[in-house]
Biopython code that builds the backbone (N, CA, C, O; Angstrom):
import numpy as np
from Bio.PDB.StructureBuilder import StructureBuilder

atoms = [
    (1, "MET", "N", (12.936, 5.455, -5.866)),
    (1, "MET", "CA", (13.152, 4.263, -5.307)),
    (1, "MET", "C", (12.791, 3.008, -6.543)),
    (1, "MET", "O", (11.714, 3.105, -7.132)),
    (2, "LEU", "N", (13.704, 1.891, -6.877)),
    (2, "LEU", "CA", (13.672, 1.086, -7.456)),
    (2, "LEU", "C", (12.060, 0.021, -7.112)),
    (2, "LEU", "O", (11.921, -0.255, -5.921)),
    (3, "THR", "N", (11.171, -0.415, -7.880)),
    (3, "THR", "CA", (9.981, -1.108, -7.835)),
    (3, "THR", "C", (10.053, -2.260, -7.005)),
    (3, "THR", "O", (9.031, -2.765, -6.541)),
    (4, "THR", "N", (11.175, -2.706, -6.788)),
    (4, "THR", "CA", (11.748, -4.462, -6.374)),
    (4, "THR", "C", (11.109, -3.944, -4.883)),
    (4, "THR", "O", (10.435, -4.725, -4.212)),
    (5, "ASP", "N", (11.426, -2.345, -4.359)),
    (5, "ASP", "CA", (11.282, -2.427, -3.260)),
    (5, "ASP", "C", (10.013, -1.621, -2.548)),
    (5, "ASP", "O", (9.975, -1.280, -1.365)),
    (6, "VAL", "N", (9.112, -1.424, -3.425)),
    (6, "VAL", "CA", (7.691, -1.308, -3.427)),
    (6, "VAL", "C", (7.178, -2.022, -2.449)),
    (6, "VAL", "O", (7.367, -1.477, -1.362)),
    (7, "GLN", "N", (6.497, -3.206, -2.379)),
    (7, "GLN", "CA", (6.103, -4.313, -1.738)),
    (7, "GLN", "C", (6.501, -4.295, 0.116)),
    (7, "GLN", "O", (5.817, -4.291, 1.140)),
    (8, "PRO", "N", (8.266, -4.289, -0.256)),
    (8, "PRO", "CA", (8.178, -4.193, 1.392)),
    (8, "PRO", "C", (7.861, -2.965, 2.007)),
    (8, "PRO", "O", (7.230, -2.836, 3.055)),
    (9, "ALA", "N", (8.439, -1.864, 1.142)),
    (9, "ALA", "CA", (7.720, -0.679, 1.550)),
    (9, "ALA", "C", (6.314, -0.537, 2.143)),
    (9, "ALA", "O", (6.167, -0.049, 3.263)),
    (10, "VAL", "N", (5.075, -1.040, 1.258)),
    (10, "VAL", "CA", (3.744, -1.311, 1.396)),
    (10, "VAL", "C", (3.587, -2.250, 3.007)),
    (10, "VAL", "O", (2.929, -1.891, 3.984)),
    (11, "VAL", "N", (4.390, -3.473, 2.870)),
    (11, "VAL", "CA", (4.080, -3.982, 3.941)),
    (11, "VAL", "C", (4.678, -3.422, 5.135)),
    (11, "VAL", "O", (3.980, -3.569, 6.139)),
    (12, "LYS", "N", (5.933, -2.736, 5.325)),
    (12, "LYS", "CA", (6.200, -2.114, 6.667)),
    (12, "LYS", "C", (5.506, -0.869, 7.089)),
    (12, "LYS", "O", (5.461, -0.540, 8.275)),
    (13, "GLU", "N", (4.733, 0.128, 5.728)),
    (13, "GLU", "CA", (3.774, 0.894, 6.214)),
    (13, "GLU", "C", (2.319, 0.555, 7.075)),
    (13, "GLU", "O", (1.755, 1.095, 8.027)),
    (14, "ILE", "N", (2.034, -0.609, 6.233)),
    (14, "ILE", "CA", (0.924, -1.295, 7.058)),
    (14, "ILE", "C", (1.060, -1.664, 8.286)),
    (14, "ILE", "O", (0.216, -1.379, 9.135)),
    (15, "THR", "N", (1.981, -2.248, 8.506)),
    (15, "THR", "CA", (2.438, -2.837, 9.569)),
    (15, "THR", "C", (2.327, -1.724, 10.878)),
    (15, "THR", "O", (1.832, -1.905, 11.990)),
    (16, "ALA", "N", (2.948, -0.568, 10.332)),
    (16, "ALA", "CA", (3.285, -0.006, 11.285)),
    (16, "ALA", "C", (2.114, 0.884, 11.765)),
    (16, "ALA", "O", (2.184, 1.535, 12.807)),
    (17, "LEU", "N", (1.192, 0.877, 11.070)),
    (17, "LEU", "CA", (-0.109, 1.406, 11.215)),
    (17, "LEU", "C", (-0.966, 0.791, 12.015)),
    (17, "LEU", "O", (-1.865, 1.348, 12.645)),
    (18, "LEU", "N", (-0.573, -1.004, 12.009)),
    (18, "LEU", "CA", (-1.799, -1.833, 13.001)),
    (18, "LEU", "C", (-1.044, -1.739, 14.281)),
    (18, "LEU", "O", (0.167, -1.518, 14.280)),
    (19, "ASP", "N", (-1.786, -1.916, 15.454)),
    (19, "ASP", "CA", (-1.581, -2.137, 16.522)),
    (19, "ASP", "C", (-1.194, -3.525, 16.432)),
    (19, "ASP", "O", (-1.289, -4.289, 15.471)),
    (20, "GLU", "N", (-0.593, -3.789, 17.977)),
    (20, "GLU", "CA", (0.464, -4.820, 18.413)),
    (20, "GLU", "C", (-0.770, -6.077, 17.869)),
    (20, "GLU", "O", (-0.646, -6.766, 16.856)),
    (21, "ASP", "N", (-1.742, -6.118, 18.684)),
    (21, "ASP", "CA", (-2.897, -7.105, 18.363)),
    (21, "ASP", "C", (-3.141, -7.337, 17.171)),
    (21, "ASP", "O", (-3.058, -8.444, 16.638)),
    (22, "ALA", "N", (-3.410, -6.481, 16.736)),
    (22, "ALA", "CA", (-3.869, -6.722, 14.902)),
    (22, "ALA", "C", (-2.623, -7.412, 14.067)),
    (22, "ALA", "O", (-2.859, -8.293, 13.240)),
    (23, "VAL", "N", (-1.338, -6.976, 14.324)),
    (23, "VAL", "CA", (-0.372, -7.746, 14.024)),
    (23, "VAL", "C", (-0.453, -9.304, 14.417)),
    (23, "VAL", "O", (-0.720, -10.222, 13.641)),
    (24, "ASP", "N", (-0.266, -9.370, 15.309)),
    (24, "ASP", "CA", (-0.301, -11.297, 16.246)),
    (24, "ASP", "C", (-1.489, -12.091, 15.513)),
    (24, "ASP", "O", (-1.557, -13.222, 15.032)),
    (25, "GLU", "N", (-2.576, -10.820, 15.652)),
    (25, "GLU", "CA", (-4.135, -12.072, 14.919)),
    (25, "GLU", "C", (-4.129, -12.287, 13.261)),
    (25, "GLU", "O", (-4.764, -13.086, 12.573)),
    (26, "LEU", "N", (-3.133, -11.227, 12.884)),
    (26, "LEU", "CA", (-3.147, -11.440, 11.101)),
    (26, "LEU", "C", (-1.957, -12.398, 11.059)),
    (26, "LEU", "O", (-2.007, -13.307, 10.230)),
    (27, "GLY", "N", (-1.137, -12.320, 11.677)),
    (27, "GLY", "CA", (0.535, -13.035, 11.354)),
    (27, "GLY", "C", (0.831, -12.194, 10.286)),
    (27, "GLY", "O", (0.270, -11.101, 10.211)),
    (28, "GLU", "N", (1.458, -12.475, 9.636)),
    (28, "GLU", "CA", (2.334, -11.851, 8.437)),
    (28, "GLU", "C", (1.693, -11.936, 7.209)),
    (28, "GLU", "O", (1.141, -12.808, 6.537)),
    (29, "VAL", "N", (2.031, -10.336, 7.103)),
    (29, "VAL", "CA", (1.532, -9.533, 6.155)),
    (29, "VAL", "C", (1.953, -9.576, 4.933)),
    (29, "VAL", "O", (3.055, -9.071, 4.719)),
    (30, "THR", "N", (1.119, -10.253, 3.669)),
    (30, "THR", "CA", (2.034, -10.675, 2.472)),
    (30, "THR", "C", (1.252, -10.033, 1.447)),
    (30, "THR", "O", (0.303, -9.282, 1.671)),
    (31, "SER", "N", (1.764, -10.415, 0.120)),
    (31, "SER", "CA", (0.996, -9.486, -1.041)),
    (31, "SER", "C", (-0.302, -10.159, -1.315)),
    (31, "SER", "O", (-1.053, -9.553, -2.079)),
    (32, "GLU", "N", (-0.735, -11.373, -0.804)),
    (32, "GLU", "CA", (-1.823, -11.522, -0.993)),
    (32, "GLU", "C", (-3.118, -11.333, 0.286)),
    (32, "GLU", "O", (-4.335, -11.485, 0.178)),
    (33, "THR", "N", (-2.215, -10.917, 1.575)),
    (33, "THR", "CA", (-3.517, -10.571, 2.474)),
    (33, "THR", "C", (-4.133, -9.525, 2.017)),
    (33, "THR", "O", (-3.657, -8.511, 1.507)),
    (34, "GLU", "N", (-5.357, -9.849, 2.248)),
    (34, "GLU", "CA", (-6.526, -8.825, 1.771)),
    (34, "GLU", "C", (-6.886, -7.498, 2.467)),
    (34, "GLU", "O", (-7.217, -7.298, 3.636)),
    (35, "LEU", "N", (-6.730, -6.634, 1.423)),
    (35, "LEU", "CA", (-6.732, -5.243, 2.375)),
    (35, "LEU", "C", (-7.875, -5.225, 3.258)),
    (35, "LEU", "O", (-7.732, -4.503, 4.245)),
    (36, "SER", "N", (-8.893, -5.793, 3.159)),
    (36, "SER", "CA", (-10.127, -5.541, 4.110)),
    (36, "SER", "C", (-9.893, -6.385, 5.123)),
    (36, "SER", "O", (-10.822, -6.313, 5.928)),
    (37, "ALA", "N", (-8.893, -7.319, 5.518)),
    (37, "ALA", "CA", (-8.495, -8.438, 6.873)),
    (37, "ALA", "C", (-8.054, -7.440, 7.457)),
    (37, "ALA", "O", (-8.373, -7.315, 8.640)),
    (38, "LEU", "N", (-7.189, -6.414, 6.835)),
    (38, "LEU", "CA", (-6.332, -5.615, 7.509)),
    (38, "LEU", "C", (-7.096, -4.901, 9.112)),
    (38, "LEU", "O", (-6.593, -5.009, 10.230)),
    (39, "GLY", "N", (-8.225, -4.290, 8.816)),
    (39, "GLY", "CA", (-9.133, -3.757, 9.746)),
    (39, "GLY", "C", (-8.514, -2.451, 9.901)),
    (39, "GLY", "O", (-8.099, -2.092, 11.003)),
    (40, "LEU", "N", (-8.422, -1.691, 8.830)),
    (40, "LEU", "CA", (-8.059, -0.673, 8.526)),
    (40, "LEU", "C", (-9.039, 0.415, 8.469)),
    (40, "LEU", "O", (-9.702, 0.506, 7.435)),
    (41, "ASN", "N", (-9.262, 1.369, 9.547)),
    (41, "ASN", "CA", (-10.958, 2.361, 9.160)),
    (41, "ASN", "C", (-10.353, 3.591, 7.942)),
    (41, "ASN", "O", (-9.154, 3.760, 7.716)),
    (42, "SER", "N", (-11.200, 4.171, 7.427)),
    (42, "SER", "CA", (-10.861, 5.129, 6.077)),
    (42, "SER", "C", (-10.007, 5.741, 6.426)),
    (42, "SER", "O", (-9.073, 5.760, 5.624)),
    (43, "LEU", "N", (-9.808, 6.536, 7.693)),
    (43, "LEU", "CA", (-8.703, 7.301, 8.065)),
    (43, "LEU", "C", (-7.501, 7.230, 8.257)),
    (43, "LEU", "O", (-6.689, 8.121, 8.008)),
    (44, "ALA", "N", (-7.148, 5.579, 8.972)),
    (44, "ALA", "CA", (-5.732, 4.746, 8.623)),
    (44, "ALA", "C", (-5.513, 4.535, 7.163)),
    (44, "ALA", "O", (-4.380, 4.277, 6.757)),
    (45, "PHE", "N", (-6.350, 4.613, 6.491)),
    (45, "PHE", "CA", (-6.125, 3.741, 5.003)),
    (45, "PHE", "C", (-5.645, 5.406, 4.485)),
    (45, "PHE", "O", (-4.501, 5.571, 4.062)),
    (46, "ALA", "N", (-6.226, 6.105, 4.533)),
    (46, "ALA", "CA", (-5.966, 7.302, 4.101)),
    (46, "ALA", "C", (-4.325, 7.628, 4.494)),
    (46, "ALA", "O", (-3.421, 8.086, 3.794)),
    (47, "ARG", "N", (-4.339, 7.324, 5.481)),
    (47, "ARG", "CA", (-2.776, 7.985, 6.305)),
    (47, "ARG", "C", (-1.993, 6.929, 5.649)),
    (47, "ARG", "O", (-0.941, 7.386, 5.200)),
    (48, "LEU", "N", (-2.161, 5.583, 5.427)),
    (48, "LEU", "CA", (-1.393, 4.837, 4.723)),
    (48, "LEU", "C", (-1.060, 5.487, 3.124)),
    (48, "LEU", "O", (0.088, 5.642, 2.707)),
    (49, "ILE", "N", (-2.166, 5.787, 2.427)),
    (49, "ILE", "CA", (-2.004, 5.912, 1.179)),
    (49, "ILE", "C", (-1.261, 7.407, 1.120)),
    (49, "ILE", "O", (-0.468, 7.547, 0.190)),
    (50, "ILE", "N", (-1.458, 8.617, 2.092)),
    (50, "ILE", "CA", (-0.142, 9.601, 2.182)),
    (50, "ILE", "C", (1.014, 9.358, 2.545)),
    (50, "ILE", "O", (1.984, 9.948, 2.070)),
    (51, "LYS", "N", (1.111, 8.245, 3.653)),
    (51, "LYS", "CA", (2.474, 8.133, 3.939)),
    (51, "LYS", "C", (3.296, 7.361, 2.653)),
    (51, "LYS", "O", (4.495, 7.612, 2.530)),
    (52, "LEU", "N", (2.733, 6.553, 1.834)),
    (52, "LEU", "CA", (3.117, 5.613, 1.102)),
    (52, "LEU", "C", (3.441, 6.745, -0.563)),
    (52, "LEU", "O", (4.340, 6.431, -1.343)),
    (53, "GLU", "N", (2.698, 7.767, -0.763)),
    (53, "GLU", "CA", (3.045, 8.864, -1.562)),
    (53, "GLU", "C", (4.156, 9.585, -1.057)),
    (53, "GLU", "O", (4.919, 9.992, -1.933)),
    (54, "THR", "N", (4.435, 9.835, 0.024)),
    (54, "THR", "CA", (5.703, 10.508, 0.599)),
    (54, "THR", "C", (6.788, 10.150, 0.487)),
    (54, "THR", "O", (7.812, 10.763, 0.186)),
    (55, "LEU", "N", (6.499, 8.552, 0.866)),
    (55, "LEU", "CA", (7.990, 7.486, 0.875)),
    (55, "LEU", "C", (8.095, 7.164, -0.360)),
    (55, "LEU", "O", (9.251, 7.465, -0.658)),
    (56, "LEU", "N", (7.466, 6.633, -1.466)),
    (56, "LEU", "CA", (7.328, 6.795, -2.453)),
    (56, "LEU", "C", (7.374, 7.656, -3.818)),
    (56, "LEU", "O", (7.964, 7.116, -4.754)),
    (57, "GLY", "N", (7.016, 8.482, -3.959)),
    (57, "GLY", "CA", (6.837, 10.115, -4.421)),
    (57, "GLY", "C", (6.383, 9.441, -5.974)),
    (57, "GLY", "O", (7.053, 9.519, -7.004)),
    (58, "ALA", "N", (4.749, 8.615, -5.769)),
    (58, "ALA", "CA", (4.044, 8.480, -6.751)),
    (58, "ALA", "C", (2.823, 8.664, -6.191)),
    (58, "ALA", "O", (2.684, 8.525, -4.976)),
    (59, "ASP", "N", (1.991, 8.933, -6.840)),
    (59, "ASP", "CA", (0.562, 9.130, -6.840)),
    (59, "ASP", "C", (-0.311, 8.161, -7.428)),
    (59, "ASP", "O", (-0.645, 8.660, -8.502)),
    (60, "PRO", "N", (-0.869, 7.026, -7.303)),
    (60, "PRO", "CA", (-1.186, 6.293, -8.663)),
    (60, "PRO", "C", (-2.699, 6.332, -8.458)),
    (60, "PRO", "O", (-3.316, 5.649, -9.276)),
    (61, "PHE", "N", (-3.417, 6.961, -7.573)),
    (61, "PHE", "CA", (-4.747, 7.450, -7.755)),
    (61, "PHE", "C", (-5.065, 8.950, -7.921)),
    (61, "PHE", "O", (-6.161, 9.473, -7.720)),
    (62, "GLY", "N", (-3.752, 9.653, -8.383)),
    (62, "GLY", "CA", (-4.043, 10.932, -8.741)),
    (62, "GLY", "C", (-5.062, 11.396, -10.066)),
    (62, "GLY", "O", (-5.915, 12.283, -10.085)),
    (63, "GLY", "N", (-4.599, 10.363, -11.256)),
    (63, "GLY", "CA", (-4.789, 10.200, -12.291)),
    (63, "GLY", "C", (-6.238, 9.456, -12.503)),
    (63, "GLY", "O", (-6.552, 8.860, -13.533)),
    (64, "GLY", "N", (-7.265, 9.638, -11.048)),
    (64, "GLY", "CA", (-8.229, 8.468, -11.362)),
    (64, "GLY", "C", (-7.921, 7.275, -11.184)),
    (64, "GLY", "O", (-8.695, 6.462, -11.689)),
    (65, "GLY", "N", (-6.922, 6.820, -10.553)),
    (65, "GLY", "CA", (-7.014, 5.594, -10.366)),
    (65, "GLY", "C", (-7.589, 4.892, -9.006)),
    (65, "GLY", "O", (-7.371, 5.305, -7.867)),
    (66, "ASP", "N", (-8.432, 3.652, -9.385)),
    (66, "ASP", "CA", (-9.532, 3.581, -8.404)),
    (66, "ASP", "C", (-9.145, 2.519, -7.267)),
    (66, "ASP", "O", (-9.366, 1.310, -7.332)),
    (67, "PHE", "N", (-8.551, 3.173, -6.256)),
    (67, "PHE", "CA", (-8.307, 2.199, -5.041)),
    (67, "PHE", "C", (-9.158, 1.411, -4.422)),
    (67, "PHE", "O", (-8.793, 0.455, -3.737)),
    (68, "ILE", "N", (-10.440, 1.762, -4.620)),
    (68, "ILE", "CA", (-11.538, 0.701, -3.906)),
    (68, "ILE", "C", (-11.598, -0.631, -5.078)),
    (68, "ILE", "O", (-12.352, -1.578, -4.858)),
    (69, "ALA", "N", (-11.039, -0.605, -5.880)),
    (69, "ALA", "CA", (-10.812, -2.050, -6.696)),
    (69, "ALA", "C", (-9.783, -2.786, -6.342)),
    (69, "ALA", "O", (-9.775, -3.978, -6.652)),
    (70, "LEU", "N", (-8.876, -2.298, -5.731)),
    (70, "LEU", "CA", (-7.829, -3.072, -5.486)),
    (70, "LEU", "C", (-8.225, -3.804, -3.710)),
    (70, "LEU", "O", (-8.756, -3.268, -2.738)),
    (71, "ARG", "N", (-7.652, -5.283, -3.924)),
    (71, "ARG", "CA", (-8.194, -5.993, -3.077)),
    (71, "ARG", "C", (-7.195, -6.914, -2.259)),
    (71, "ARG", "O", (-7.616, -7.914, -1.678)),
    (72, "THR", "N", (-5.617, -6.482, -2.225)),
    (72, "THR", "CA", (-5.058, -7.452, -1.598)),
    (72, "THR", "C", (-4.013, -6.650, -1.591)),
    (72, "THR", "O", (-4.212, -5.710, -2.360)),
    (73, "VAL", "N", (-2.651, -6.583, -0.896)),
    (73, "VAL", "CA", (-1.744, -5.543, -0.837)),
    (73, "VAL", "C", (-1.053, -5.658, -2.037)),
    (73, "VAL", "O", (-0.974, -4.594, -2.650)),
    (74, "GLY", "N", (-0.486, -6.700, -2.605)),
    (74, "GLY", "CA", (0.316, -6.597, -3.534)),
    (74, "GLY", "C", (-0.132, -6.067, -4.756)),
    (74, "GLY", "O", (0.642, -5.744, -5.657)),
    (75, "ALA", "N", (-1.799, -5.928, -4.841)),
    (75, "ALA", "CA", (-2.386, -5.275, -5.643)),
    (75, "ALA", "C", (-2.134, -3.554, -5.469)),
    (75, "ALA", "O", (-2.208, -2.816, -6.451)),
    (76, "LEU", "N", (-1.863, -3.094, -4.239)),
    (76, "LEU", "CA", (-1.719, -2.095, -4.005)),
    (76, "LEU", "C", (-0.492, -1.647, -4.199)),
    (76, "LEU", "O", (-0.310, -0.511, -4.638)),
    (77, "ALA", "N", (0.636, -2.570, -3.865)),
    (77, "ALA", "CA", (2.174, -2.570, -4.518)),
    (77, "ALA", "C", (2.150, -2.149, -5.676)),
    (77, "ALA", "O", (2.776, -1.118, -5.920)),
    (78, "GLN", "N", (1.371, -2.869, -6.798)),
    (78, "GLN", "CA", (1.452, -3.012, -7.950)),
    (78, "GLN", "C", (1.014, -1.630, -8.527)),
    (78, "GLN", "O", (1.439, -1.225, -9.609)),
    (79, "ALA", "N", (-0.097, -0.733, -7.537)),
    (79, "ALA", "CA", (-0.638, 0.532, -8.071)),
    (79, "ALA", "C", (0.689, 1.165, -8.014)),
    (79, "ALA", "O", (1.422, 1.298, -8.994)),
    (80, "TYR", "N", (0.925, 1.496, -6.978)),
    (80, "TYR", "CA", (2.568, 1.919, -6.762)),
    (80, "TYR", "C", (3.618, 2.056, -7.882)),
    (80, "TYR", "O", (4.232, 3.043, -8.286)),
    (81, "GLU", "N", (3.638, 0.623, -8.299)),
    (81, "GLU", "CA", (5.007, 0.635, -9.155)),
    (81, "GLU", "C", (4.121, 0.788, -10.653)),
    (81, "GLU", "O", (4.852, 1.336, -11.478)),
    (82, "GLN", "N", (3.133, 0.549, -11.069)),
    (82, "GLN", "CA", (3.235, 1.068, -12.115)),
    (82, "GLN", "C", (2.906, 2.933, -12.269)),
    (82, "GLN", "O", (2.812, 3.557, -13.325)),
    (83, "ALA", "N", (2.809, 3.381, -11.114)),
    (83, "ALA", "CA", (2.590, 4.958, -11.100)),
    (83, "ALA", "C", (4.330, 5.586, -11.024)),
    (83, "ALA", "O", (4.697, 6.701, -11.395)),
    (84, "LEU", "N", (5.018, 4.709, -10.551)),
    (84, "LEU", "CA", (6.506, 4.615, -10.628)),
    (84, "LEU", "C", (7.011, 4.613, -12.103)),
    (84, "LEU", "O", (7.650, 5.580, -12.519)),
    (85, "SER", "N", (6.799, 3.789, -12.716)),
    (85, "SER", "CA", (6.790, 3.494, -13.816)),
    (85, "SER", "C", (6.503, 4.422, -14.920)),
    (85, "SER", "O", (7.299, 4.853, -15.755)),
    (86, "ASN", "N", (5.180, 4.676, -14.793)),
    (86, "ASN", "CA", (4.648, 5.825, -15.367)),
    (86, "ASN", "C", (5.539, 7.104, -15.741)),
    (86, "ASN", "O", (5.802, 7.705, -16.783)),
    (87, "HIS", "N", (6.012, 7.280, -13.835)),
    (87, "HIS", "CA", (6.726, 8.570, -14.031)),
    (87, "HIS", "C", (8.110, 8.841, -14.216)),
    (87, "HIS", "O", (8.758, 9.888, -14.247)),
    (88, "ALA", "N", (8.445, 7.467, -14.346)),
    (88, "ALA", "CA", (9.951, 7.283, -14.599)),
    (88, "ALA", "C", (9.952, 7.610, -16.538)),
    (88, "ALA", "O", (11.037, 7.792, -17.091)),
    (89, "GLY", "N", (8.897, 7.635, -17.194)),
    (89, "GLY", "CA", (8.867, 7.070, -18.189)),
    (89, "GLY", "C", (8.382, 8.512, -18.729)),
    (89, "GLY", "O", (8.102, 8.459, -19.926)),
    (90, "VAL", "N", (8.224, 9.694, -18.192)),
    (90, "VAL", "CA", (7.585, 10.557, -18.347)),
    (90, "VAL", "C", (8.829, 12.029, -19.050)),
    (90, "VAL", "O", (8.378, 13.142, -19.320)),
]
sb = StructureBuilder()
sb.init_structure("model")
sb.init_model(0)
sb.init_chain("A")
sb.init_seg("    ")
for serial, (resi, resn, name, xyz) in enumerate(atoms, 1):
    if name == "N":
        sb.init_residue(resn, " ", resi, " ")
    sb.init_atom(name, np.array(xyz, "f"), 0.0, 1.0, " ", f" {name:<3s}", serial, name[0])
structure = sb.get_structure()
């Protein structure tokens, strides 16, 4: 997957996990949206990470990456972009 496709894929998967009321309350999910504002519990967040790893073919946290330090949707997308970049260079 091209790295330019990562952010839309991340947003799409987040939106798919949220229920309709949460989407209405949040409005548009953008790169600046705080992950904490999404209201995802730990199980839903784990499902998101697994889905993104499968979809994008990269695991940004397998090498000890710190997902707890990520604050925004954009930062999550950048973690996957970096993992894809590192994987392509192998």
